[in-house]
N, C-alpha and C positions, 0 to 999 in steps of 0.2 A: 665125817666130811673133812675134806679137807680145807683150807682157811683161803683159796685161790678158791672155791666154788661158792663160800660163803662169800667171800668180798664183791665177789660179781653176782650174786644175789641182791648182795643188799642195794650196789651198785644199780644195776636195775629197775631192784625197787624203786631208785631213789628217781632212774629219770620219769619212773610211768609218773612217780607223785609231785612233780616237777613239770611234768607232760601236762600231767593233768589243772595243778595251778596254772601253769602259762593257759591253758583255756578256759578255764575259769575267766581271769582276769582282762582275756582280751573278749571272754564275750561279756563282758559286766562295760565296755569301754565304746561295742560297739552296741548295744544296748542303751546307751548315755546315750550314742551318739545318734542315733533312731530317733531319742523323747527334746533332744535335740534343735534335729529337722524337724518335728511333728512344732513345737515348740512354736519354728520360725512359720513353717504353712498357717499354722491357726493364727500368728502373728498378719502375717502378712493377709492373711481375709478379711479376718479381723480391721482393716486400715484398708481397703479397696471395698468393703462395707460401709465404714465410716465414711470416704467417698463419695459412693452415691447414695446414700444418707443425706450429706452438705450440698451434692449436686442438684439431689432436688429441693433438697430448702429455698436454695438459691434463685431454683426456678421457678419457686411458687413466689420468693419474695420479691422476685422481680418482676411474674404477673400478675399480681399484687399493683404494686405499684403502677406498673404501664395501666393495669386497672382506676386505679385511683385517676393517674393524672387525665385520663382519657372520659370521665366523670368530668373531672371537675371544671378543665376547656369549654365541655360540653353545657356543664351549667354557667359556667360565666357567660356564655355570649349569649345564650338564656338574657338573661341578668341585667348583665350590658344592652343586648339589644331593646330590652321592656327599658331604658332608660335611655338609648336612645344618643350613649356617648359614654365614655371609658377616659382616667386618667391617663398619662404618661403613666406613673409607676406600678394600675395597672396591665396595664398593656407590657412594660418589662414582664411582670412577674409571672405574667398570661407567657409572654416570647420563652422564659426560663423555663414556664413547664412545657411547653410543646417541644423546645431543645434535649430535653430532657429526654420525652416519651420516647421521642428519636432514637435518639445513642442509646434508649436500653431494649429499641428492636419492635416499638410501635411502629405500624402501617398507618395507612392517610388516611385515616376514616376521621380525627379531627382538625386536621386538616382546614377542610371549609369552615367550621365555627370558628381556626384557629383563624384564617381570614377575613372572616368578615368583621371579627374583635379589631381586628388592625386596618381594617374598614373606618370604621368608629370616627366620628366627630372625639377630637381631646377635646374636656372637661379641664378645667381649672383645677387644683386643687382642695382650692377651698369649696367648689361649687360640688363636690362630687357629694 
């Protein structure tokens, strides 16, 4: 065989081998890129799920606080009505609860109780 033919065969074989190696490298790079995209998508989904869970928890806590404030104001109305009076500090406390109740989104259910407490005579702190 002529040396030119052998050289051409070696160059052809080398070209095929290099093409195969480059193909393998490109495939691995694509696989890594797909893995990164999948990981990123998974992290985004986890973040969305955590945010949804946080919103649900916040909503439950908010609803619970509204319920407690509503119950406390209504109970205070019954208590102070039985006594026939409330002190300034007790009325201030009811005012703060009522304001917080509405800032949290509470409706007007407790307004009647609140107004009734505010209309009660004021007792001095030592008579409370």
